[in-house]
C-alpha positions in Angstrom: 0.0 0.0 0.0 2.8 2.4 1.0 4.7 1.6 -2.2 1.6 2.4 -4.3 1.2 5.7 -2.4 4.9 6.6 -3.0 4.6 5.7 -6.7 1.5 8.0 -7.0 3.4 10.9 -5.2 6.4 10.4 -7.5 4.2 10.3 -10.5 2.5 13.6 -9.4 5.9 15.2 -8.8 7.1 14.2 -12.3 3.9 15.7 -13.8 4.5 19.0 -11.9 8.2 19.1 -13.1 7.8 17.8 -16.6 6.4 20.4 -19.1 3.9 19.0 -21.6 5.2 21.0 -24.6 8.4 22.8 -25.5 8.9 25.6 -28.0 12.0 25.3 -30.2 13.0 27.5 -33.2 9.5 28.9 -33.4 7.7 25.5 -33.3 5.9 23.7 -30.5 6.8 20.0 -29.7 5.4 17.4 -27.3 7.8 16.6 -24.4 8.7 12.9 -24.2 10.7 10.9 -21.6 13.5 8.4 -22.2 14.2 5.2 -20.2 16.3 7.2 -17.7 13.5 9.7 -17.0 15.2 12.5 -19.0 12.8 14.8 -20.9 13.4 15.4 -24.6 11.6 16.5 -27.8 11.8 14.8 -31.2 13.1 17.2 -33.9 13.3 15.6 -37.3 13.9 12.2 -35.8 16.6 13.4 -33.4 16.3 13.7 -29.7 16.8 17.2 -28.2 17.1 16.9 -24.4 15.7 19.6 -22.1 17.2 21.3 -19.0 15.5 21.6 -15.6 13.7 24.7 -16.9 12.0 22.8 -19.7 14.2 24.4 -22.4 16.4 22.7 -25.0 19.8 22.2 -23.5 22.6 24.1 -25.2 24.9 21.1 -24.6 23.2 18.0 -25.9 23.9 14.4 -24.7 26.7 12.8 -26.8 28.0 16.1 -28.1 31.4 17.6 -27.3 31.7 20.9 -25.4 33.8 23.6 -27.0 36.0 25.0 -24.2 38.2 27.3 -26.1 38.6 31.0 -25.4 38.7 33.5 -28.2 42.4 34.1 -28.3 43.1 37.8 -29.0 41.8 41.1 -30.2 42.6 40.3 -33.8 40.3 37.3 -33.8 37.6 39.3 -31.9 37.8 41.9 -34.7 37.4 39.2 -37.4 34.1 37.9 -35.8 32.8 41.5 -35.2 33.5 42.5 -38.8 31.6 39.5 -40.1 28.5 40.7 -38.3 29.0 44.3 -39.5 29.6 43.3 -43.1 26.5 41.1 -43.1 24.5 43.8 -41.2 23.6 41.4 -38.5 23.3 44.1 -35.9 21.5 42.0 -33.2 24.4 39.5 -33.3 27.0 42.4 -33.4 25.6 43.9 -30.2 25.1 40.5 -28.5 28.7 39.5 -29.4 30.1 42.8 -28.1 28.2 42.5 -24.8 29.1 38.8 -24.5 32.8 39.7 -24.4 32.7 43.0 -22.5 30.5 41.8 -19.7 31.6 38.2 -19.5 28.0 37.2 -18.9 26.3 33.9 -20.0 24.1 34.1 -23.0 21.0 33.5 -21.0 21.6 36.6 -18.9 22.1 38.7 -22.0 19.0 37.3 -23.7 16.9 38.4 -20.7 18.3 42.0 -20.8 15.9 44.8 -21.5 16.5 48.3 -22.8 15.5 49.6 -19.3 18.5 47.7 -17.8 21.0 49.8 -19.8 19.1 53.1 -20.4 17.0 55.8 -18.7 13.8 56.6 -20.4 15.2 59.8 -21.8 17.8 57.8 -23.8 20.8 58.5 -21.6 22.8 55.4 -20.7 23.1 54.1 -17.2 26.5 53.6 -15.5 25.9 50.1 -14.3 23.9 47.0 -15.5 22.1 45.2 -12.7 21.8 41.7 -14.1 18.2 40.5 -13.9 16.5 37.1 -14.1 12.9 36.0 -14.3 11.7 34.5 -11.0 8.8 32.0 -11.7 7.7 32.0 -8.0 7.0 35.8 -8.0 6.4 36.1 -11.7 8.7 39.1 -11.8 12.2 40.0 -12.7 14.7 40.2 -9.8 18.4 40.9 -9.4 20.7 37.9 -10.1 22.1 35.6 -12.7 19.8 33.0 -14.2 22.2 30.0 -13.5 23.6 30.9 -10.1 21.0 33.5 -8.8 24.0 35.5 -7.6 23.5 39.2 -7.7 25.8 41.0 -10.2 26.1 44.7 -11.0 28.5 45.5 -13.9 30.1 48.7 -15.0 29.1 49.6 -18.6 32.4 50.3 -20.3 33.3 52.4 -23.4 33.0 49.5 -25.8 29.5 48.7 -24.7 28.4 52.3 -25.0 29.9 52.5 -28.5 28.2 49.2 -29.5 24.8 50.4 -28.5 25.4 53.7 -30.4 26.3 51.7 -33.6 23.3 49.4 -33.1 20.8 52.3 -32.7 22.3 54.1 -35.7 21.6 51.1 -37.9 18.3 49.8 -36.3 16.4 53.0 -36.3 13.0 51.4 -35.4 13.8 51.3 -31.7 11.7 53.8 -29.9 11.9 54.0 -26.1 8.3 55.2 -25.8 7.3 51.7 -26.9 10.3 49.5 -26.5 11.7 50.6 -23.2 10.5 47.5 -21.3 11.1 45.2 -24.3 14.0 42.7 -24.6 17.1 44.2 -26.3 17.6 41.1 -28.5 14.1 40.8 -29.8 14.4 40.0 -33.5 13.3 42.9 -35.7 13.3 41.2 -39.1 12.5 37.8 -40.7 10.2 34.9 -39.9 11.0 35.0 -36.2 10.3 38.7 -35.8 9.3 39.6 -32.3 11.0 36.6 -30.7 14.2 36.9 -28.7 17.3 35.5 -30.4 17.7 31.9 -29.2 20.8 30.3 -27.8 20.9 28.0 -30.8 20.5 31.0 -33.2 23.5 32.8 -31.6 25.5 29.5 -31.6 25.0 29.1 -35.3 25.8 32.7 -36.0 29.1 32.3 -34.1 29.9 29.1 -36.0 29.5 31.0 -39.3 31.4 34.1 -38.2 34.2 31.9 -36.7 34.9 30.0 -39.9 37.8 32.5 -40.5 39.5 31.3 -37.3 41.6 28.2 -36.8 39.5 27.0 -33.8 35.9 26.7 -32.8 34.1 29.4 -30.8 30.9 29.5 -28.9 29.3 32.0 -26.5 31.4 30.7 -23.6 34.5 31.4 -25.8 33.8 35.1 -25.4 33.3 34.8 -21.7 36.6 32.9 -21.3 38.3 35.2 -23.8 37.5 38.3 -21.7 39.3 36.7 -18.7 42.3 35.6 -20.8 42.8 39.0 -22.3 42.3 40.8 -18.9 45.2 38.7 -17.5 47.4 39.5 -20.4 46.6 43.2 -20.1 47.5 43.2 -16.3 50.4 40.7 -16.1 52.1 42.2 -13.1 49.0 43.0 -11.0 48.6 40.6 -8.2 45.0 41.7 -7.8 44.0 40.7 -11.3 43.0 37.2 -10.5 40.8 38.2 -7.6 39.1 40.8 -9.8 38.4 38.2 -12.4 37.0 35.8 -9.8 34.6 38.5 -8.7 33.6 39.2 -12.3 32.9 35.6 -13.0 31.3 35.0 -9.5 33.7 32.1 -9.0 34.3 30.7 -5.5 38.0 29.9 -5.9 41.1 30.9 -7.9 41.4 27.2 -9.0 38.0 27.5 -10.7 39.0 30.7 -12.5 42.4 29.2 -13.6 40.6 26.3 -15.1 37.9 28.4 -16.7 40.3 30.8 -18.6 42.5 27.9 -19.7 45.5 28.5 -17.4 45.3 25.1 -15.9 45.1 23.4 -19.3 48.0 25.5 -20.6 50.2 24.4 -17.7 49.1 20.8 -18.1 50.2 20.9 -21.7 53.5 22.5 -20.8 54.2 19.9 -18.1 53.3 17.0 -20.5 55.5 18.5 -23.3 58.4 18.9 -20.9 58.1 15.3 -19.7 57.7 14.1 -23.3 60.9 15.9 -24.4 62.9 14.4 -21.5 61.4 10.9 -22.1 62.4 11.1 -25.8 65.9 12.3 -24.9 66.8 9.9 -22.2 64.6 6.9 -22.9 64.0 6.7 -26.6 67.2 8.4 -27.9 69.3 6.8 -25.1 71.2 10.0 -24.1 73.2 9.9 -20.9 71.1 11.0 -18.0 72.9 13.8 -16.0 73.9 13.1 -12.5 71.4 14.8 -10.1 72.9 15.8 -6.8 70.4 15.5 -4.0 70.4 18.6 -1.9 70.8 18.1 1.9 67.8 18.8 4.0 68.2 20.5 7.4 65.6 20.2 10.2 65.1 22.9 12.9 63.1 23.3 16.0 60.7 26.2 15.4 61.4 28.0 18.7 65.2 27.7 18.3 65.1 28.8 14.7 62.9 31.9 15.7 65.4 32.8 18.4 68.3 32.4 16.1 66.8 34.6 13.4 66.1 37.4 15.9 69.7 37.2 17.0 71.0 37.1 13.4 68.7 40.1 12.5 70.2 42.1 15.4 73.8 41.4 14.2 72.8 42.4 10.6 71.4 45.7 12.0 74.7 46.3 13.9 76.7 46.4 10.6 74.1 48.1 8.3 76.6 50.9 7.6 79.6 48.5 7.1 81.2 48.7 3.6 84.2 46.5 4.1 83.4 43.3 2.0 85.8 41.2 4.1 83.9 42.0 7.3 80.6 41.4 5.7 81.7 38.0 4.3 83.0 37.0 7.7 79.5 37.8 9.3 77.8 35.8 6.5 79.9 32.7 7.2 79.4 33.2 10.9 75.6 33.2 10.5 75.7 30.1 8.3 77.9 28.3 10.8 75.4 29.2 13.5 72.5 27.6 11.5 74.5 24.4 11.4 74.8 24.4 15.2 71.0 24.4 15.8 70.2 21.9 13.0 68.9 18.6 14.2 
């Protein structure tokens, strides 16, 4: 009896979670379930799996994720110029914001004109990233994926991109469009619908054909971080700033995300491979490696000795005679040997 009740509860929960239909590329499909309980739709005989929100997953089962970062400003310009030459102003603006904010595509798709502009047409200084909250049926502050609140500075490039967009798409009127999505399509068969993730992905694939590697929306997010680190190579705060921008919880996560971990892994493997080829495959003589001696000290004794040594160094801070300075150096080294265990 209990098992039957539990089965009924489970069935009701699944009914509440599982959507009955799903809209994809302007068409509506019935939602089906596979043997493992995963929801999907059937598109031209192919399964398209859904995420927890009932939308088609950007990453489909059995497909390979593209984890590359767009590598430099030259490549960024090539992709940008493709959108400009083909007058794809929606994608031009989306691409520019994708890189300059480092936000996920879903956060950008939900952005409205009111997020970036005042009603008089003047631009705001910061973008408060908003998401749609199903429980309250309203937009609230926070990223869609993490729900973490994020307010981003609107930089010069973003301001210029909006200016170029509005100069070429003159139909935007804040009296009517102020609370409308920025990336609502203004032309074609899908006019009035917000640019889909798949639509942007296909646009990037086409625009990125001039590159020697594949790019996706996350390539722009990663590329922003990669270029920021290159622009601030000697700033020890750069990594913590990047962690804050990405809303990452650790430096390890950021290193992996922007490709630093993969780069080091490749360098280590290559270094090992070169040595292996040299000493194993080619049979070259292995150099004699001298093991360095290790000294062990009691912490308290070492601390006392260092205080004493520091005092002696201060006593001769004005000394210029190299012989006397070398004598003190040797004396201090001998002293370390006397307290070594």
